[in-house]
C-alpha positions as CSV (number, residue, x, y, z in Angstrom):
1,E,-9.6,59.3,28.6
2,T,-10.7,56.2,30.2
3,V,-9.0,53.9,27.3
4,F,-5.7,56.1,27.9
5,L,-5.6,55.7,31.8
6,Y,-6.2,52.2,31.5
7,S,-3.3,51.7,28.9
8,I,-1.6,53.6,31.1
9,Y,-2.6,51.6,34.2
10,Q,-1.8,48.1,31.9
11,Y,2.0,49.6,31.2
12,F,2.9,50.4,34.8
13,Y,1.1,47.0,35.9
14,I,3.2,44.8,33.5
15,F,6.1,47.0,34.5
16,Y,5.9,46.6,38.4
17,E,5.3,42.8,37.5
18,T,8.1,42.8,35.6
19,V,10.0,44.5,38.3
20,F,8.6,42.2,41.0
21,L,9.3,38.9,39.0
22,Y,12.9,40.2,37.9
23,S,13.6,41.1,42.0
24,I,12.4,37.4,42.9
25,Y,14.8,36.2,40.2
26,Q,17.4,38.3,41.4
27,Y,16.5,37.0,45.2
28,F,16.9,33.4,44.2
29,Y,19.8,33.5,41.9
30,I,21.8,35.2,44.9
31,F,20.5,32.6,47.4
32,Y,21.7,29.8,44.7
33,E,24.7,31.2,43.9
34,T,25.2,31.3,48.0
35,V,24.3,27.8,48.5
36,F,26.6,26.9,45.6
37,L,29.5,28.7,46.7
38,Y,28.7,27.5,49.9
39,S,28.5,23.6,49.0
40,I,32.0,24.2,47.1
41,Y,33.6,25.9,50.4
42,Q,32.4,22.8,52.4
43,Y,33.6,20.4,49.7
44,F,37.0,22.0,49.8
45,Y,36.9,22.1,53.7
46,I,35.9,18.4,54.1
47,F,38.7,17.8,51.5
48,Y,41.1,19.6,53.1
49,R,40.5,18.5,56.5
50,T,40.4,15.0,55.5
51,V,44.0,15.5,53.7
52,F,45.1,17.2,56.7
53,L,44.0,14.6,59.1
54,Y,45.4,11.7,56.9
55,S,48.4,13.4,56.9
56,I,48.7,13.9,60.9
57,Y,48.1,10.3,60.8
58,Q,50.7,9.1,58.4
59,Y,53.1,11.2,60.3
60,F,52.2,9.9,64.0
61,Y,52.0,6.3,62.0
62,I,55.6,6.8,60.6
63,F,56.9,8.3,64.0
64,Y,55.6,5.3,66.1
65,R,56.6,3.0,63.6
66,T,60.2,4.4,63.9
67,V,60.1,4.1,67.4
68,F,58.6,0.9,67.8
69,L,61.4,-0.4,65.3
70,Y,64.1,1.4,67.2
71,S,63.0,0.1,70.4
72,I,63.2,-3.6,69.0
73,Y,66.5,-2.8,67.4
74,Q,67.8,-1.6,70.9
75,Y,66.2,-4.4,73.0
76,F,68.2,-6.8,70.4
77,Y,70.9,-4.6,70.7
């Protein structure tokens, strides 16, 4: 009976340990997946923001250059 109870105890102990380790694994997996997705999101956010700012910069650069050239043209005219 003692051996039987001990074997049942061992079985449950192994089972709970496995469940515990699995839950830790799941937790870290979810954590790392979130971090990974967040880092991808950050990367794209920075990339698109840079592109957006650059396009605004280009737009103003073209605009001011045109205005500048036009004012020079007007001056000479």
